[in-house]
N, C-alpha and C positions, 0 to 999 in steps of 0.2 A: 578188183583188177584195174579199174579206171583210176582209183586213187594211187595205186602203186605206180602205174604208168605215168601219171601226171608228175609225181615226185621224181621219178627217174629222169623224165624229160627235162625237168628243171636243172638237174645236176649234170646231165650228160654232156652238154656243150663245154663246160669247164673241164670235165674229165677228159674229153677228147683233146682239148687244147693242151692240157697238162701233159698228156701222153705224147703228143706231137713235139712239144718243147723238150721233154725229157729225151726222146729219141734223137732229135736233132742235136741237142747239146752233147749227149754221150757218144753219138756216132762221130761227131767232130773230134771229141777228146780221144776216143779209141784210135781213130785214124792218125791223129797227131802224135800220140804217146809212143815213145820208143823206150822200152825197158832195157837200157844199155848199161845199167849198173846192177849190183846185187839188190839194192833197195828197190830199184825199178822193177826188177824181176819179181820181188816179193809183192809189190803193188799190183803188178799184172796178174799174178796168180790169185791174189785176194779179189781183184775186180772180176776175174773169170769165175771164181767161186760164187760171188754175189749174183752175177748174171745167170749162172747155172741154177741157182736157187729161184731167181725170178722166173726162169723158163719153166721150172717145175710147178711153181704157183700159178703161172699163166695157163699151163696145160690143164691144171685142175680146174681153174676158173672157166676155161673153155668147155670142158666136159660138163660141168654143172650148168652153165648157161645153155648149152645145146640140149641138155636133158630137160631143162625148164621149157625151152622153146618147143621141144617135141610134145611135152605135156599140154602146152597151150594149143598146139596144132590139133590135138585130139579133142578139143572142146567144140569142134565144128558141128553146127546143126542143132545145138541145144535150144537157143532162142536168138532172136534178132539182136537183143541187147548184148548178150554174151558174145555173139559172133562179131559185133562191132568192136567190142572191147578186145576181143581176141586178135583181130586184125591189127589194131593199134599197138598192142603189146608185142606182137610178132615183129612189127617194123622197128620198134625200140630195141628189141633183143637182137635183131640183125645188126643194128649199129654197134651194140655192145660187143657182139661176136667179131665184127670187123675191127674194132679197136683192139681187142685181145689178140687177134691174128696179126695186127701190126706189131704188137709187143713181142709176140712169138717170133716173127720174122727178124726183128731187131736182135733178139737174143741169139738166134741161130747164126746170123751174120757176124755179130760181135764175137761169139765164141770162136768162130773160124778165124777171124782176124787176130784175136788174142793168141790162139794156139800157134798161128804162124809166127807171130812176133816173139812169143816165148821160145819157140823152137829155134828161130833164127839167131837169137842172142845166146842160146846155150851152145851153139856150134863153134 
């Protein structure tokens, strides 16, 4: 458990940074983008489909990570070493869950914006 946690903690800051950059970049693009041509409509629908797939994958990742968190939570009281490792892993998993929840939120907001833009240009 300690080795797993150490490796994840090495990678986690870059992962969190990449997620934040992705969300900031795509949020700006989605807000700026106006699908006012047929090609723009097609691009908006394709982007929407991609974000929908990302949302599905993110929800799956959240479910798996939360299941792992609950498993680690159940290791309480076995030994002092395991308890120490357990607490450390749980902190790391909370960071991962938080990041996945940011992705989920981005996806939901983006889908709403794209739906509005797609509907508005069809009218």
